[in-house]
C-alpha positions in Angstrom: 0.0 0.0 0.0 2.8 2.5 0.9 4.7 1.5 -2.2 1.7 2.3 -4.3 1.1 5.7 -2.6 4.7 6.7 -3.0 4.8 5.8 -6.7 1.4 7.4 -7.3 2.6 10.6 -5.6 5.8 10.7 -7.6 4.0 10.1 -10.9 1.5 12.8 -10.0 4.3 15.3 -9.4 6.0 14.4 -12.7 2.7 15.0 -14.6 2.1 18.2 -12.6 5.6 19.6 -13.3 5.4 18.7 -17.0 2.0 20.1 -17.8 0.8 22.5 -15.0 3.6 23.8 -12.8 4.8 26.5 -15.3 1.7 28.2 -16.5 3.5 30.8 -18.6 3.1 31.0 -22.4 5.9 29.9 -24.7 6.6 33.6 -25.4 6.8 34.4 -21.7 9.3 31.6 -21.2 11.4 32.8 -24.1 11.3 36.3 -22.7 12.5 35.1 -19.3 15.5 33.3 -20.9 16.3 36.3 -23.1 16.1 38.7 -20.1 19.8 39.8 -20.5 19.2 41.0 -24.1 15.9 42.6 -23.2 17.6 44.5 -20.4 20.2 45.7 -22.9 17.4 46.9 -25.3 15.5 48.6 -22.5 18.7 50.5 -21.4 19.2 51.6 -25.1 22.4 49.6 -25.6 21.3 48.7 -29.1 24.6 47.5 -30.5 25.1 45.1 -27.6 21.4 44.0 -27.8 21.7 43.4 -31.5 24.7 41.2 -31.0 22.9 39.3 -28.2 19.7 38.6 -30.2 21.6 37.6 -33.3 23.5 35.1 -31.2 20.2 34.0 -29.6 18.5 33.2 -33.0 21.6 31.4 -34.0 21.3 29.1 -31.0 17.4 29.0 -31.0 16.2 29.8 -34.5 12.6 29.2 -33.7 12.2 31.7 -30.8 9.7 34.3 -32.0 10.5 36.7 -29.1 14.2 37.0 -30.2 13.0 38.1 -33.7 10.6 40.5 -32.1 13.4 42.3 -30.3 15.6 42.2 -33.4 12.8 44.0 -35.1 12.5 46.6 -32.3 16.2 47.2 -32.4 16.2 47.7 -36.2 13.2 50.2 -35.8 15.2 52.1 -33.2 18.1 52.2 -35.7 15.9 53.6 -38.4 15.6 50.5 -40.6 11.9 49.5 -40.8 12.5 47.1 -43.8 15.0 45.0 -41.8 12.5 45.1 -38.9 9.7 43.8 -41.1 11.9 41.0 -42.3 12.6 39.9 -38.7 9.0 40.1 -37.8 8.0 37.9 -40.7 10.6 35.3 -39.7 9.3 35.4 -36.2 5.7 34.9 -37.3 6.7 32.0 -39.5 7.8 30.1 -36.4 5.1 31.3 -34.0 2.1 33.2 -35.3 0.5 33.4 -31.9 2.8 36.1 -30.4 0.6 39.2 -30.3 3.5 41.7 -30.2 4.8 40.4 -33.5 1.6 41.5 -35.2 1.4 44.7 -33.1 5.0 45.7 -34.1 4.2 44.9 -37.8 1.1 47.0 -37.7 2.9 50.0 -36.2 5.4 49.9 -39.1 2.7 49.7 -41.7 0.8 52.5 -39.9 3.9 54.7 -40.1 4.1 53.8 -43.8 0.4 54.9 -44.2 -0.5 51.4 -45.3 -3.6 51.7 -43.1 -5.6 48.7 -44.4 -2.6 46.4 -43.9 -2.0 47.9 -40.5 -5.6 47.3 -39.6 -5.3 43.6 -40.4 -2.1 43.4 -38.3 -3.7 45.0 -35.3 -6.7 42.8 -35.7 -4.4 39.7 -35.4 -2.7 41.3 -32.4 -6.0 41.6 -30.7 -7.0 38.1 -31.6 -3.8 36.7 -30.0 -3.6 39.1 -27.0 -6.4 41.7 -26.8 -4.1 44.3 -25.1 -4.9 47.9 -24.5 -2.1 48.9 -26.8 -3.5 46.8 -29.7 -7.0 48.3 -29.3 -5.4 51.8 -29.2 -3.5 51.3 -32.4 -6.5 49.7 -34.1 -8.6 52.6 -33.0 -6.1 55.1 -34.5 -6.1 53.1 -37.8 -9.9 53.0 -37.9 -9.8 56.8 -37.6 -7.5 57.0 -40.6 -9.9 54.8 -42.5 -12.8 57.0 -41.7 -14.5 54.5 -39.3 -14.9 57.1 -36.6 -17.6 55.3 -34.5 -15.7 52.0 -34.5 -12.5 53.9 -33.8 -14.0 55.5 -30.7 -15.1 52.1 -29.5 -11.6 50.7 -29.8 -10.0 53.7 -28.1 -12.6 53.4 -25.2 -11.8 49.7 -24.9 -8.1 50.5 -24.9 -8.5 53.0 -22.0 -10.7 50.6 -20.0 -8.1 47.7 -20.4 -5.3 50.0 -19.4 -7.1 51.0 -16.2 -8.1 47.4 -15.5 -4.4 46.3 -15.9 -3.3 48.9 -13.4 -6.0 48.0 -10.8 -6.1 44.2 -11.2 -4.0 42.4 -8.5 -3.7 39.3 -10.7 -2.1 41.0 -13.7 1.3 39.9 -14.9 3.3 42.9 -13.8 2.5 42.8 -10.0 2.5 39.0 -10.0 6.1 39.0 -11.2 7.4 41.7 -8.9 5.6 40.5 -5.7 6.9 37.7 -3.6 3.6 36.0 -3.0 2.0 35.4 -6.3 -0.6 33.0 -7.8 2.1 30.4 -8.7 3.4 30.3 -5.2 -0.1 29.9 -3.7 -0.9 27.0 -6.1 2.4 25.3 -5.3 1.8 25.9 -1.6 -1.5 24.0 -1.8 0.3 21.1 -3.4 2.9 21.2 -0.7 0.3 21.1 2.0 -1.4 18.0 0.4 2.0 16.3 0.0 2.9 17.1 3.7 -0.2 15.3 4.8 0.6 12.3 2.6 4.2 12.3 3.9 2.9 12.4 7.5 0.7 9.4 6.8 3.6 7.5 5.3 5.8 8.3 8.3 3.2 6.9 10.6 2.5 3.8 8.6 5.8 2.7 7.2 7.8 0.1 9.2 11.0 1.4 7.6 12.5 4.8 6.9 13.0 4.2 3.1 9.5 5.1 1.9 9.3 8.4 3.8 12.8 9.4 2.7 11.9 8.5 -0.9 8.7 10.5 -0.9 10.3 13.5 0.8 13.2 13.6 -1.7 10.9 13.4 -4.7 8.4 15.9 -3.4 11.2 18.4 -2.3 12.8 18.0 -5.7 9.5 19.0 -7.3 9.2 22.0 -4.9 12.6 23.3 -6.0 11.8 22.6 -9.7 8.5 24.4 -9.6 9.8 27.4 -7.6 13.6 27.7 -8.2 13.8 31.0 -6.4 11.2 30.6 -3.7 11.3 26.8 -3.1 12.9 27.4 0.3 9.6 28.8 1.5 7.7 25.7 0.4 10.4 23.5 1.9 10.1 25.3 5.2 6.3 25.0 5.0 6.5 21.2 4.3 9.0 20.6 7.1 7.0 22.6 9.6 3.7 20.9 8.7 5.1 17.3 9.1 6.8 18.2 12.3 3.8 20.0 13.8 1.4 17.3 12.5 3.5 14.5 14.0 4.0 16.3 17.4 0.6 17.7 18.0 -1.9 15.8 15.8 -1.0 12.1 15.3 1.6 11.8 18.1 4.5 9.4 18.5 3.9 5.7 18.6 3.5 3.9 21.9 6.2 1.3 21.1 9.7 2.5 21.6 10.9 0.7 18.5 8.1 2.2 16.3 8.7 5.6 17.9 12.4 5.4 17.0 11.6 4.5 13.4 9.1 7.3 13.2 11.6 9.8 14.6 14.3 8.8 12.1 11.7 9.1 9.3 10.4 12.5 10.5 13.7 14.3 10.9 15.3 12.6 7.9 12.3 13.6 5.8 12.7 17.2 7.1 16.3 17.3 6.1 15.7 15.8 2.7 13.0 18.4 2.1 15.6 21.2 2.2 18.2 19.2 0.3 15.8 18.0 -2.4 14.4 21.5 -2.8 17.8 22.9 -3.4 18.7 20.3 -5.9 15.4 20.7 -7.7 16.1 24.5 -8.1 19.5 23.8 -9.5 18.0 21.4 -12.0 15.4 23.9 -13.1 17.9 26.7 -13.5 20.2 24.4 -15.5 17.3 23.5 -17.7 16.4 27.1 -18.2 19.9 27.9 -19.2 20.1 25.4 -22.0 
């Protein structure tokens, strides 16, 4: 029974990590790994940023976000044709990145190709529905003489901008705050696993199963939260210790009590070690 629970728990963690732990889009993951180049672009170090993203597309030729920033750099350097070329390459690999269409539309707008720009902004809204995309489509509609529809788009853009500033769950505050949606979700899984681990500690006649489950679950904690895993590891360790001491209590038999004690404190130690190793694994994977 304990073997089945341990294997099931481990399998569940693998499925969770593979499909649910990282809820970011592919573009968001790419942007995270290209952070160094994005910072160079934001600080207006365009020559260094250009070299960085050229190297990035050489290593990862299908990363649409890298082409997006190449296009932005070329625009800042006054070469819209080169920018359009990069945007088309990016869209050929991933047509779902809204900013690729938004950037393309802005160039077409500046070239007074308003009908083409309108189609670009339409696609940007379809893939992202951001306030900026509605704003630009509204400006384009105005150029096309669609004043009523233009005003509707501009009004929608303003309302989305206000909602983005006020909503606590938007991407910007989530990323900058320590406690975010991801941490809360992973904390819930950690609580569930701590209860399972406490059950295994009480039921297992040997220390191996608690140690195995603690190591696997802690590795998952570190992998899911490479920067904040220590908080979840501390939560799991405190829960199993408090649950053992104040809820289930030690066994009456001295032999069983000794096994439980080894299982408990060993599992607590492995929780921190496994979390640390899991975070190293995730960072190594992100750096590939």
